[in-house]
C-alpha positions in Angstrom: -22.5 -234.2 -161.2 -24.0 -231.3 -159.2 -27.5 -233.0 -159.0 -26.0 -236.3 -157.6 -24.1 -234.2 -155.1 -27.3 -232.9 -153.4 -29.2 -236.2 -153.4 -30.1 -237.7 -150.1 -27.3 -239.7 -148.4 -26.2 -240.6 -145.0 -24.2 -237.5 -144.1 -21.8 -239.4 -141.6 -21.0 -242.5 -143.6 -18.1 -244.0 -145.4 -20.1 -243.8 -148.6 -20.3 -240.0 -148.2 -16.6 -239.7 -147.8 -15.9 -242.0 -150.8 -18.3 -239.9 -152.9 -16.7 -236.5 -151.9 -13.2 -238.0 -152.6 -14.3 -239.1 -156.1 -15.7 -235.8 -156.8 -12.4 -234.0 -155.7 -10.3 -236.3 -157.8 -12.3 -235.2 -160.9 -11.6 -231.5 -160.3 -8.8 -230.3 -162.6 -9.0 -226.7 -161.8 -10.8 -224.5 -159.1 -12.5 -221.6 -160.5 -15.6 -219.3 -159.7 -17.9 -222.0 -161.2 -17.0 -224.9 -158.9 -15.4 -223.2 -156.0 -18.6 -223.5 -153.8 -18.7 -227.3 -154.3 -15.0 -227.6 -153.5 -15.3 -225.5 -150.3 -18.3 -227.6 -149.2 -16.4 -230.8 -149.9 -13.4 -229.7 -147.9 -15.6 -228.7 -145.0 -17.5 -232.0 -145.1 -14.3 -234.1 -145.4 -13.0 -232.4 -142.1 -16.3 -233.3 -140.3 -16.1 -236.9 -141.5 -12.6 -237.5 -140.7 -13.1 -236.0 -137.2 -16.2 -238.2 -136.7 -14.4 -241.3 -137.9 -11.5 -240.8 -135.6 -14.0 -241.0 -132.6 -16.4 -243.6 -133.9 -15.1 -245.7 -136.9 -11.4 -246.4 -137.8 -12.4 -247.3 -141.4 -12.8 -243.6 -142.2 -9.2 -242.7 -141.7 -8.1 -246.0 -143.2 -10.0 -244.9 -146.3 -8.3 -241.5 -146.0 -4.8 -243.1 -146.1 -5.7 -245.5 -148.8 -6.8 -242.9 -151.2 -4.2 -240.5 -150.2 -6.7 -237.8 -149.6 -4.0 -235.7 -148.0 -2.2 -235.6 -151.4 -5.5 -234.7 -153.0 -6.0 -231.7 -150.7 -2.5 -230.4 -151.6 -3.3 -230.9 -155.3 -6.6 -228.9 -154.9 -4.5 -226.0 -153.3 -2.1 -226.1 -156.4 -5.0 -225.8 -159.0 -6.9 -223.3 -157.0 -7.4 -219.9 -158.4 -9.6 -218.4 -155.6 -8.7 -217.1 -152.1 -11.8 -218.7 -150.4 -10.6 -222.2 -151.3 -7.2 -221.6 -149.8 -8.9 -220.4 -146.6 -11.2 -223.3 -146.4 -8.2 -225.8 -147.1 -6.1 -224.4 -144.2 -9.2 -224.5 -141.9 -10.0 -228.1 -143.0 -6.5 -229.3 -142.3 -6.3 -227.2 -139.0 -9.6 -228.8 -137.7 -8.4 -232.3 -138.6 -5.0 -231.8 -136.8 -6.7 -230.4 -133.7 -9.3 -233.0 -133.4 -7.5 -236.1 -134.3 -6.7 -238.1 -131.2 -5.3 -241.3 -132.8 -1.5 -241.2 -132.7 -1.2 -243.2 -135.8 -3.4 -240.7 -137.6 -1.4 -237.8 -136.6 1.9 -239.6 -137.6 0.3 -240.2 -141.0 -0.8 -236.5 -141.4 2.8 -235.3 -140.7 4.5 -237.8 -143.2 5.1 -237.6 -146.8 6.2 -233.9 -146.8 2.6 -232.8 -147.3 2.7 -230.5 -144.1 6.1 -229.0 -145.0 4.7 -228.2 -148.5 1.7 -226.4 -147.0 3.9 -224.7 -144.5 6.1 -223.2 -147.2 3.4 -222.6 -149.8 3.5 -219.0 -151.2 0.1 -217.8 -149.9 -1.0 -214.3 -150.7 -0.8 -212.8 -147.2 -1.9 -209.4 -148.3 -5.3 -210.8 -147.2 -5.3 -210.5 -143.5 -7.9 -213.3 -143.0 -5.6 -215.7 -144.9 -2.7 -215.0 -142.7 -4.9 -215.5 -139.6 -5.9 -218.9 -140.9 -2.4 -219.8 -141.8 -1.0 -218.8 -138.4 -3.8 -220.9 -136.8 -2.8 -223.9 -139.1 0.9 -223.5 -137.9 -0.2 -223.3 -134.2 -2.3 -226.5 -134.7 0.6 -228.4 -136.0 2.8 -227.3 -133.0 0.2 -228.5 -130.7 0.8 -232.2 -131.8 4.6 -232.1 -131.5 6.5 -234.6 -129.6 9.8 -236.5 -130.0 8.3 -238.7 -132.6 6.2 -236.2 -134.7 8.8 -233.5 -134.7 11.2 -235.8 -136.6 8.8 -235.9 -139.6 8.9 -232.1 -139.9 12.6 -231.5 -140.0 15.4 -232.6 -142.4 18.6 -233.9 -141.0 22.2 -234.5 -142.2 24.6 -236.4 -140.0 22.1 -236.4 -137.3 22.0 -232.7 -137.2 18.8 -230.7 -138.2 19.5 -228.6 -141.3 15.9 -227.6 -142.1 12.8 -227.0 -139.9 10.3 -225.0 -142.0 7.6 -224.9 -139.2 9.8 -223.0 -136.9 11.5 -220.9 -139.6 8.3 -219.7 -141.2 6.7 -219.1 -137.8 9.2 -216.7 -136.4 9.0 -214.6 -139.6 5.8 -213.4 -138.0 7.0 -213.2 -134.3 7.0 -209.3 -134.5 3.8 -208.9 -136.4 1.9 -205.7 -135.8 -1.2 -207.8 -134.8 -0.9 -208.9 -131.2 -3.0 -212.1 -131.8 -0.4 -213.2 -134.4 2.5 -212.6 -132.0 0.7 -214.5 -129.3 0.2 -217.5 -131.6 3.8 -217.6 -132.7 5.0 -217.4 -129.1 2.8 -220.4 -128.2 4.2 -222.2 -131.2 7.8 -221.7 -130.3 7.2 -222.8 -126.7 5.7 -226.0 -128.1 8.9 -226.5 -130.1 11.2 -225.8 -127.1 9.3 -228.0 -124.7 9.6 -231.1 -127.0 13.2 -231.4 -125.7 14.8 -232.8 -128.8 18.5 -232.0 -128.5 19.1 -231.7 -132.2 16.2 -229.2 -132.6 17.5 -227.4 -129.6 20.8 -227.1 -131.2 19.3 -225.9 -134.4 17.3 -223.2 -132.9 20.3 -221.8 -131.0 22.6 -221.8 -133.9 23.2 -219.0 -136.5 21.1 -217.4 -138.0 18.1 -218.8 -135.9 19.7 -217.6 -132.6 19.1 -214.0 -133.9 15.4 -214.6 -133.0 16.4 -214.1 -129.3 18.3 -211.0 -129.8 15.4 -209.7 -132.0 13.0 -210.5 -129.2 14.9 -208.3 -126.8 15.3 -205.6 -129.5 11.5 -205.6 -129.9 11.1 -205.6 -126.1 13.3 -202.5 -125.9 11.2 -200.6 -128.4 8.2 -201.5 -126.3 9.9 -200.0 -123.3 10.7 -196.8 -125.1 7.1 -196.5 -126.2 5.9 -197.1 -122.7 8.3 -194.3 -121.5 6.8 -191.9 -124.1 3.2 -192.6 -122.7 4.5 -192.1 -119.1 6.4 -189.0 -120.0 3.4 -187.4 -121.8 1.1 -188.2 -118.8 3.4 -186.5 -116.4 3.8 -183.4 -118.6 0.0 -183.2 -119.2 -1.5 -184.8 -116.0 -5.0 -183.4 -116.5 -5.4 -184.1 -120.3 -7.6 -187.1 -121.2 -6.3 -189.0 -118.0 -8.6 -192.0 -118.4 -7.4 -192.7 -122.0 -3.8 -192.2 -121.0 -4.2 -194.6 -118.0 -5.7 -197.2 -120.3 -3.0 -196.8 -122.8 -0.2 -197.1 -120.1 -2.1 -200.1 -118.5 -2.2 -201.8 -122.0 1.5 -201.2 -122.6 2.4 -202.5 -119.2 0.4 -205.6 -119.7 2.1 -206.3 -123.0 5.6 -205.6 -121.4 4.8 -208.1 -118.6 3.5 -210.6 -121.1 6.9 -210.3 -123.0 8.8 -211.0 -119.8 6.7 -213.9 -118.9 7.4 -215.3 -122.4 11.1 -214.9 -121.8 10.6 -216.8 -118.5 8.7 -219.6 -120.3 11.3 -220.0 -122.9 14.0 -220.2 -120.2 12.0 -222.8 -118.4 12.1 -225.0 -121.3 15.5 -226.1 -120.2 17.6 -225.3 -123.4 20.9 -224.5 -121.9 22.1 -221.9 -124.5 18.7 -220.1 -124.5 19.1 -218.8 -121.0 22.5 -217.5 -121.8 21.3 -215.9 -125.1 18.4 -214.1 -123.4 20.6 -213.0 -120.5 23.3 -211.6 -122.6 20.8 -209.8 -124.9 18.9 -208.3 -122.0 22.1 -207.0 -120.5 23.6 -205.9 -123.7 20.6 -204.2 -125.5 18.5 -203.1 -122.4 20.1 -203.1 -118.9 23.5 -201.5 -119.5 22.8 -199.1 -122.4 19.3 -198.0 -121.5 17.9 -198.7 -118.0 20.8 -198.4 -115.6 22.0 -195.0 -117.2 18.5 -193.7 -116.5 18.8 -194.2 -112.8 20.5 -190.7 -112.4 19.7 -187.6 -110.3 20.1 -185.1 -113.1 18.5 -185.2 -116.6 20.9 -186.1 -119.5 20.7 -184.7 -123.0 19.3 -187.2 -125.5 17.9 -189.6 -122.8 15.4 -192.0 -124.3 13.8 -193.3 -121.1 12.9 -191.8 -117.7 13.9 -192.9 -114.2 10.3 -194.0 -113.2 10.0 -196.3 -116.3 13.5 -197.7 -115.8 12.8 -198.4 -112.1 9.6 -200.2 -113.1 11.3 -202.3 -115.8 14.2 -203.3 -113.5 11.7 -204.5 -110.9 9.7 -206.4 -113.7 12.8 -208.2 -115.1 14.0 -209.3 -111.7 10.4 -210.2 -110.6 9.6 -212.3 -113.7 12.7 -213.4 -115.3 14.2 -215.9 -112.9 17.9 -216.1 -114.1 20.6 -216.2 -111.4 23.4 -214.7 -113.6 21.0 -211.8 -114.7 19.9 -211.1 -111.1 23.4 -210.9 -109.8 24.8 -209.0 -112.7 22.1 -206.4 -112.4 22.8 -206.1 -108.7 26.5 -206.0 -109.1 26.2 -203.2 -111.6 24.5 -201.1 -108.8 28.0 -200.9 -107.2 29.6 -198.9 -110.1 29.4 -195.3 -111.0 27.3 -194.4 -114.0 30.3 -193.6 -116.3 31.4 -197.2 -116.0 28.7 -198.2 -118.5 30.0 -195.7 -121.3 32.9 -195.6 -123.7 35.9 -193.4 -123.0 34.6 -191.0 -125.7 32.1 -189.8 -123.2 28.9 -190.8 -125.0 25.7 -189.8 -123.2 23.3 -192.3 -121.8 20.8 -194.0 -124.1 22.6 -192.7 -127.2 22.8 -194.9 -130.4 26.3 -196.1 -129.5 27.5 -199.8 -129.5 27.3 -201.9 -126.4 29.5 -200.5 -123.8 30.8 -203.7 -122.3 30.0 -206.8 -120.4 32.4 -209.7 -120.1 31.8 -213.1 -118.5 34.0 -214.4 -115.9 35.9 -216.6 -118.3 36.7 -213.6 -120.5 40.0 -212.0 -119.5 40.3 -208.1 -119.4 41.1 -206.7 -122.8 40.4 -209.8 -124.8 38.3 -209.4 -127.9 37.5 -205.8 -127.1 37.7 -202.7 -129.2 40.0 -199.9 -128.2 38.2 -197.2 -126.1 35.4 -199.4 -124.9 34.8 -199.6 -121.2 34.2 -203.1 -119.9 32.4 -204.2 -116.8 33.3 -207.6 -115.7 31.4 -209.3 -112.9 32.9 -212.4 -111.2 29.8 -213.9 -109.8 30.3 -214.9 -106.1 29.5 -218.2 -104.5 27.1 -218.3 -101.5 30.1 -218.8 -99.2 32.3 -216.0 -100.6 32.1 -212.2 -100.8 31.4 -210.7 -104.2 34.3 -210.0 -106.4 33.4 -207.1 -108.6 36.0 -205.4 -110.7 35.8 -202.3 -113.0 38.0 -203.0 -115.9 39.3 -200.4 -118.4 36.9 -197.8 -117.1 37.5 -194.1 -117.1 35.9 -191.2 -115.1 36.5 -188.2 -117.4 33.4 -186.2 -116.7 31.2 -185.9 -113.6 28.1 -184.8 -115.7 24.8 -186.2 -114.5 26.3 -187.3 -111.2 28.4 -189.9 -112.9 30.6 -190.2 -109.9 27.8 -191.7 -107.8 27.2 -195.4 -107.8 23.7 -196.5 -108.9 23.1 -197.8 -105.3 23.7 -194.3 -104.0 21.4 -192.9 -106.8 18.6 -195.2 -105.4 19.2 -194.1 -102.0 19.2 -190.5 -103.2 15.8 -191.0 -104.8 14.3 -192.4 -101.5 15.7 -189.4 -99.6 14.8 -186.6 -102.0 12.9 -188.0 -105.1 9.3 -187.4 -106.0 6.7 -189.9 -105.1 7.2 -192.0 -108.2 10.8 -192.1 -107.9 10.6 -193.0 -104.3 8.1 -195.9 -105.0 10.2 -197.1 -107.9 13.4 -197.2 -105.8 11.7 -198.8 -102.8 10.2 -201.4 -105.3 13.8 -202.1 -106.6 15.2 -202.7 -103.2 12.2 -204.9 -102.1 12.4 -206.9 -105.3 16.1 -207.5 -104.8 15.3 -208.4 -101.2 12.8 -211.0 -102.5 14.8 -212.3 -105.4 15.8 -215.9 -104.5 18.3 -216.1 -107.3 20.4 -213.3 -105.8 23.3 -214.2 -103.6 22.9 -212.9 -100.1 26.4 -211.3 -100.2 24.9 -209.0 -102.9 22.3 -207.9 -100.5 24.8 -207.5 -97.7 26.9 -205.3 -99.9 23.8 -203.2 -100.8 22.9 -202.7 -97.1 19.5 -204.5 -97.4 20.4 -207.9 -96.0 17.8 -208.5 -93.3 19.2 -208.8 -89.7 18.0 -212.3 -89.3 19.9 -213.4 -92.4 22.9 -211.4 -91.3 22.8 -213.3 -88.0 22.4 -216.6 -89.8 25.5 -215.8 -92.0 27.6 -215.1 -88.9 26.4 -218.1 -87.2 27.3 -220.2 -90.2 30.8 -218.7 -90.3 31.3 -219.4 -86.6 30.1 -223.0 -87.1 32.8 -223.6 -89.9 35.5 -221.9 -87.9 35.8 -218.6 -89.6 37.3 -216.2 -87.1 35.6 -213.1 -88.3 32.1 -214.7 -88.1 32.7 -216.0 -84.6 34.1 -212.7 -83.3 31.3 -210.7 -84.9 28.6 -213.0 -83.6 29.8 -213.0 -79.9 31.5 -209.6 -79.8 29.6 -206.5 -78.6 31.5 -204.3 -80.9 30.5 -206.4 -84.0 33.7 -205.2 -85.9 36.6 -206.7 -84.2 37.9 -208.7 -87.3 41.7 -208.9 -87.5 41.8 -209.1 -91.1 41.8 -205.6 -92.6 40.1 -206.5 -95.8 37.3 -208.4 -94.2 36.9 -205.7 -91.7 36.6 -203.1 -94.4 34.1 -205.3 -96.2 32.0 -205.6 -93.1 32.4 -201.9 -92.4 31.2 -201.1 -95.9 28.1 -203.3 -95.5 27.4 -201.6 -92.2 27.7 -198.1 -93.8 25.5 -199.0 -96.6 22.9 -200.4 -94.2 23.1 -197.2 -92.2 22.7 -195.2 -95.4 19.6 -197.1 -96.3 18.3 -196.8 -92.9 18.9 -193.0 -92.8 17.1 -192.7 -96.2 14.1 -194.8 -95.1 13.7 -192.7 -91.8 14.0 -189.4 -93.6 11.3 -190.6 -95.9 8.9 -190.7 -93.2 9.7 -187.0 -92.4 8.5 -185.8 -95.8 5.0 -184.5 -96.4 4.9 -184.9 -100.2 4.9 -188.7 -100.2 1.8 -190.8 -100.6 0.7 -193.2 -98.0 1.0 -196.1 -100.5 4.7 -195.3 -100.9 5.2 -194.8 -97.2 3.7 -198.2 -96.6 6.4 -199.6 -98.9 9.1 -197.7 -97.0 7.7 -199.1 -93.7 7.5 -202.7 -95.0 11.2 -202.5 -96.1 12.2 -200.9 -92.9 10.5 -203.7 -90.9 12.4 -206.3 -93.1 15.8 -204.8 -92.4 15.2 -204.3 -88.5 13.2 -207.0 -87.1 14.1 -206.1 -83.5 12.7 -202.6 -83.5 14.0 -200.2 -80.8 17.4 -202.1 -80.4 18.4 -201.2 -83.9 17.3 -197.4 -84.2 19.8 -194.8 -83.0 18.6 -191.7 -81.0 18.5 -189.5 -84.1 16.3 -191.9 -86.0 13.9 -192.2 -83.1 13.7 -188.4 -82.7 13.0 -188.0 -86.5 10.2 -190.6 -86.4 8.8 -189.1 -83.3 8.8 -185.6 -84.7 7.2 -186.8 -87.9 4.5 -188.6 -86.0 3.8 -185.5 -83.9 3.4 -183.4 -87.0 1.0 -185.9 -88.5 -1.0 -186.2 -85.4 -1.3 -182.3 -85.2 -2.5 -182.4 -88.8 -5.1 -185.0 -88.0 -6.2 -183.0 -85.0 -6.8 -180.0 -87.4 -8.9 -182.4 -89.6 -11.4 -182.4 -86.7 -12.0 -178.7 -87.6 -11.9 -179.5 -91.3 -14.5 -180.3 -94.0 -15.2 -183.9 -93.0 -15.0 -184.3 -89.2 -18.0 -186.7 -89.1 -16.2 -189.2 -91.4 -12.7 -189.0 -89.6 -13.4 -191.6 -87.1 -15.1 -194.0 -89.5 -12.1 -193.6 -92.1 -9.6 -194.2 -89.2 -11.3 -197.4 -88.0 -11.7 -198.7 -91.6 -8.0 -198.0 -92.3 -7.0 -199.7 -89.1 -8.8 -202.8 -90.1 -6.5 -203.1 -93.1 -3.5 -203.5 -90.7 -5.5 -205.3 -87.9 -4.5 -208.5 -86.2 -6.5 -211.6 -86.9 -6.4 -214.5 -84.5 -6.3 -217.7 -86.3 -5.9 -221.0 -84.1 -4.3 -218.8 -81.4 -1.6 -217.2 -83.8 -1.5 -213.6 -84.6 -1.3 -212.8 -88.3 -0.7 -209.2 -89.4 -2.5 -208.4 -92.6 -1.7 -205.6 -94.9 0.6 -203.9 -92.4 4.3 -203.0 -92.6 4.9 -206.5 -91.0 3.2 -208.3 -93.9 5.3 -211.2 -95.3 5.6 -209.7 -98.8 4.8 -206.3 -100.5 1.2 -205.8 -101.6 2.1 -203.9 -104.7 3.1 -205.2 -108.2 5.7 -203.4 -110.1 3.2 -201.9 -112.4 1.8 -199.8 -109.5 4.9 -197.6 -109.8 3.5 -196.2 -113.1 -0.3 -196.6 -112.6 -0.4 -195.0 -109.1 0.5 -191.7 -110.7 -2.7 -191.7 -112.8 -5.1 -190.1 -110.2 -8.2 -188.0 -110.3 -7.9 -185.0 -112.6 -9.9 -182.0 -113.5 -11.6 -184.2 -116.1 -13.3 -186.0 -113.3 -14.8 -182.7 -112.1 -12.8 -182.8 -108.8 -11.1 -179.5 -108.2 -8.5 -178.8 -105.4 -10.9 -176.7 -103.5 -13.9 -179.1 -103.6 -15.2 -181.2 -100.8 -14.3 -184.3 -102.7 -10.7 -183.2 -102.9 -10.8 -182.3 -99.2 -12.1 -185.9 -98.6 -9.3 -187.5 -100.5 -6.6 -185.3 -98.6 -8.3 -186.4 -95.3 -8.2 -190.1 -96.3 -4.6 -189.8 -97.3 -3.7 -188.1 -94.1 -5.4 -190.9 -92.1 -3.4 -193.5 -94.0 -0.1 -191.7 -93.3 -1.1 -191.5 -89.7 -1.8 -195.1 -89.3 1.5 -196.0 -91.1 3.5 -193.6 -88.8 1.6 -194.9 -85.8 2.7 -198.5 -86.7 6.2 -197.3 -86.9 6.1 -195.7 -83.5 4.7 -198.8 -82.0 7.3 -200.9 -83.8 10.1 -198.7 -82.7 9.0 -199.1 -79.1 9.0 -202.9 -79.4 5.2 -203.2 -79.2 2.5 -204.8 -81.4 -0.4 -202.9 -82.9 -3.7 -203.3 -81.0 -6.6 -204.8 -82.9 -8.7 -201.6 -82.5 -7.6 -198.0 -82.5 -7.6 -196.7 -78.8 -10.4 -194.2 -79.3 -13.3 -193.3 -77.0 -16.8 -194.6 -77.6 -19.5 -192.2 -78.7 -21.1 -190.0 -75.9 -24.3 -191.6 -74.5 -26.4 -188.5 -74.2 -26.4 -184.9 -75.4 -28.3 -182.9 -72.9 -29.4 -179.4 -73.7 -28.5 -179.9 -77.4 -30.4 -178.6 -80.4 -30.9 -182.3 -81.5 -32.6 -183.2 -78.2 -34.7 -180.0 -78.4 -35.8 -181.1 -82.0 -36.6 -184.6 -80.9 -34.0 -186.2 -83.2 -33.2 -189.8 -82.6 -29.8 -191.7 -83.2 -30.7 -192.4 -86.9 -30.8 -188.7 -87.7 -33.4 -186.7 -89.7 -35.2 -188.6 -92.5 -37.3 -187.2 -95.3 -41.0 -187.0 -94.3 -40.4 -187.2 -90.6 -41.5 -184.5 -88.1 -39.1 -182.3 -86.1 -39.6 -179.7 -83.5 -38.4 -176.5 -85.2 -36.5 -175.1 -82.2 -34.3 -172.1 -83.2 -35.2 -172.6 -86.9 -34.7 -169.6 -89.2 -37.4 -169.0 -91.9 -35.8 -168.8 -95.4 -36.7 -169.1 -99.2 -35.0 -171.2 -101.8 -35.8 -171.9 -105.5 -34.9 -175.4 -106.8 -36.3 -174.5 -110.2 -36.2 -171.1 -111.9 -39.2 -169.0 -110.9 -40.5 -171.5 -108.3 -39.6 -170.2 -104.9 -40.4 -172.2 -101.8 -40.5 -171.3 -98.2 -38.8 -173.5 -95.5 -37.4 -173.4 -92.0 -33.6 -173.7 -91.8 -32.1 -175.9 -89.1 -28.4 -177.0 -88.4 -28.4 -180.1 -86.0 -25.4 -182.2 -84.7 -25.8 -185.5 -82.9 -22.3 -186.5 -81.6 -19.9 -186.8 -84.6 -22.7 -186.5 -87.1 -24.5 -183.5 -88.4 -27.1 -182.4 -90.8 -28.5 -179.2 -92.5 -32.2 -179.5 -92.7 -34.9 -177.7 -94.6 -38.4 -178.3 -93.1 -41.8 -177.4 -94.1 -43.8 -175.9 -91.2 -47.0 -177.5 -90.2 -49.5 -174.6 -89.6 -51.8 -176.8 -87.4 -49.0 -178.2 -85.4 -46.7 -175.5 -84.4 -43.7 -175.4 -83.8 -43.3 -178.7 -85.8 -42.4 -179.2 -89.4 -41.8 -182.0 -91.9 -38.4 -182.6 -93.1 -38.2 -182.0 -96.9 -34.5 -181.7 -97.6 -31.4 -183.0 -95.8 -27.7 -182.5 -96.5 -24.6 -183.4 -94.4 -23.3 -180.6 -92.1 -19.9 -181.7 -92.8 -18.7 -180.6 -96.2 -20.5 -177.3 -96.0 -18.5 -174.2 -96.8 -20.6 -171.1 -95.9 -20.6 -167.9 -97.9 -22.5 -165.0 -96.7 -23.8 -162.7 -99.5 -24.5 -158.9 -99.3 -28.3 -159.3 -99.7 -29.2 -161.3 -96.6 -28.5 -164.8 -98.1 -26.4 -167.8 -97.4 -24.7 -170.1 -99.9 -23.9 -173.5 -98.6 -21.9 -175.9 -100.8 -22.5 -179.5 -99.8 -22.4 -183.0 -100.9 -25.6 -184.9 -101.6 -25.7 -188.1 -99.4 -26.3 -190.2 -102.5 -23.1 -188.9 -104.2 -20.5 -189.9 -101.6 -19.6 -193.3 -100.0 -17.0 -194.6 -97.6 -14.2 -192.2 -96.9 -16.2 -189.4 -98.7 -15.0 -190.7 -102.0 -17.0 -189.8 -105.1 -19.2 -192.6 -106.6 -19.9 -191.0 -110.0 -17.4 -189.5 -112.5 -18.2 -185.9 -113.3 -19.1 -184.7 -109.7 -19.6 -181.2 -108.6 -20.4 -180.0 -105.1 -24.1 -179.3 -104.6 -25.0 -175.8 -103.7 -28.0 -174.2 -101.8 -28.4 -170.4 -101.9 -30.9 -169.5 -99.1 -32.5 -166.1 -98.9 -33.5 -164.7 -95.4 -35.9 -161.9 -94.6 -33.1 -159.8 -93.0 -29.4 -159.7 -92.2 -30.1 -160.7 -88.5 -31.8 -163.9 -89.7 -29.1 -164.6 -92.1 -26.4 -164.2 -89.3 -28.4 -166.4 -87.0 -28.4 -169.2 -89.5 -24.8 -168.8 -90.1 -24.1 -168.8 -86.3 -26.2 -172.0 -86.0 -24.1 -173.8 -88.5 -20.8 -172.8 -86.9 -22.0 -173.7 -83.4 -23.1 -177.1 -84.5 -20.0 -177.7 -86.5 -18.0 -176.8 -83.4 -20.0 -179.3 -81.3 -19.4 -182.0 -83.9 -15.6 -181.3 -84.1 -15.4 -181.4 -80.3 -16.9 -184.7 -80.2 -14.5 -186.0 -82.7 -11.7 -184.6 -80.9 -12.7 -186.1 -77.7 -12.9 -189.6 -79.2 -9.5 -189.3 -80.9 -7.7 -188.0 -77.8 -6.4 -191.3 -76.5 -5.0 -192.3 -79.9 -3.2 -188.9 -80.4 -1.8 -189.0 -77.0 0.9 -191.7 -77.7 2.9 -191.3 -74.5 -0.1 -192.2 -72.3 -1.0 -195.0 -74.7 2.4 -196.5 -74.4 2.4 -196.2 -70.6 -0.9 -197.9 -70.4 0.5 -200.5 -72.8 3.5 -201.1 -70.7 1.4 -201.8 -67.6 -0.9 -204.3 -69.3 1.7 -206.0 -71.6 4.9 -206.0 -69.5 8.4 -204.9 -70.7 9.0 -204.3 -74.4 10.8 -207.1 -76.4 14.6 -206.7 -76.7 17.3 -208.7 -78.5 20.6 -209.6 -76.9 22.0 -211.3 -80.0 22.2 -208.3 -82.3 24.6 -205.4 -82.2 23.0 -202.1 -83.0 23.9 -199.6 -85.6 23.9 -196.8 -83.2 26.6 -198.7 -81.0 28.7 -199.3 -84.0 29.1 -195.7 -84.9 
């Protein structure tokens, strides 16, 4: 038999398929002796059936006639080796994936052979076998439709009572291997998207509906694990920061993948699935875990931090598009923290039962245990105000600022939280603002309804004859409603908007907030107040102006700082990110506070905190750190400048109003040395005017003699070591060049000078480091006497002063905002105003 198997035959022929089938039929048991033949036969059958499906229908006709599918199942039953099971699963997976003929697929799924293989007791202690099995299940799901799915289920009275493919698959939904989890999710989505109503009822009935609560429970564990990583990184910011960032990034990606899976499941259109996921997210995650974390003070036993919670709330709102979920989360922000806890006073994030959420249809007190606080949210219609009730809620203790509503906690973070808390709170408000599923009445109650939408709402009310809308639209007071309840509601909305505005304005007066976070605050402010000056009160304008002046003063001090030569370049480059581009005559503002949407994803709340640490070789007193601080200051200045221009009703010019470089530098050291605009280059000749002789050793025991020269040319400057030309005095050849900016001179006792500097090859735009473990370069120069040493030091200081003066001269028009506005007024005409919007300052 074995000799005949290896004789020459046409490999892709019906005879070959017939021969292999005959040989398999003769196999009564698979053992170590014949396993290789069986494996090869199984592999060849897969090739032949795939070939026949594309070229010759008689192949599959023979497959059906000889009931080869049944023979494959029989081989599995009589097999005693793991490798045969592997090959059989692979063989069937290949056939299912590659068969295009619908009749062939229909046959493969009939006769219960697939269900037998699905429920076969494989030894999954072998990880490779499990991998093949999961691939086999996924291959089957890829061929599901309304016809084929009926072959894989058992029904009774038109109701599905058994669905082995789905039941066996979700057993591995939370497997430790991510590839297995991904495959199972793809399989379940294939099932949900078939759209078979009886199957849909089956997957949402007990006990299979537990899958959806288990999904959220698994997701909750991932959230807690993410928080542990974030908490560790905050406690030890310098320890293995690159590894920590990678771990946080991976955890964030997996969490977002989970949420996108929730969204995909909901989009399948199974009515009960959206409700199940919504209820479980609220019951297992939002109410007991995330919302209690949005507190000002730490709480004993807390499992998740505010930063992680803010990120997760943003992610859920951003990805899971469910109207009830969005409105419930938003409505919950109106309640104090103790509304989410039982009367016994359990602390946040404790292992207590769910604290309460009732649908609109559930009356207060029905089906609830004694002592459990219930939050009931009656979802508003677009045309009505929100009806939010706190049912059976006690406020026994004011620990952890429980008396504050969560919206007030968010505002408090903006006004006084750290950078991550501010970024997270701003991101939550911006996400709510952009959530289309959220009722505008919710945004209005939060105080973040944009003015243009507020005006639209009042106009609509006026058109339909609502008195309050008409009076507010056309009344200068904006609050003349005769209805006390409606007046109170409008007053509350105005108060909330004023609170948000106060917090945002105060944000720009803080010095410990990053430019990225300030940009987010500026964007949100721009969305809320589209009409600029008409909506700021005098106190706000004074605060913004004072903050701008302080930042301008700090920027002016940078002209005397470490990197004056890069200051103008950095400023112009940063300005380009908010510049106006004219496209077909229309001005589009890119990457500015006037952008149409935020430029940051929710994950930036956590990942932005992972910055350069001591591991990168960047210390707080290094020139690299000084460069980073200077870049950050420039970004903050540009943002504050945007706000100033915006508050005055102007638009930002395409280019910053700075003076051009000076044309000539008469009587300068650069001119005397014969230096051109390109600066000193290695190997070129210079006239060594005022050069000071010195010695330096670049290698131990190998001292060299040079002439030291510090030269500035406008905003640029260099420290030069030149080798004298004995036959061409007083000229020398440039051997070493370093930037004059970045130097920090230290005079030593034995006439010598130490100059830390950055090698040109090691810094790029904005002075940012290009390599990882960077350390400032250092030249220690020895001079023949103290007078020579002092002359060299004076030369450096003099040229640095000239360099700084030139930078200051160029920046003066930009820093002089009042003159800039006056010139803008004369060239652009009167500032834009709005007559249709009442101002907050007039209302209070």
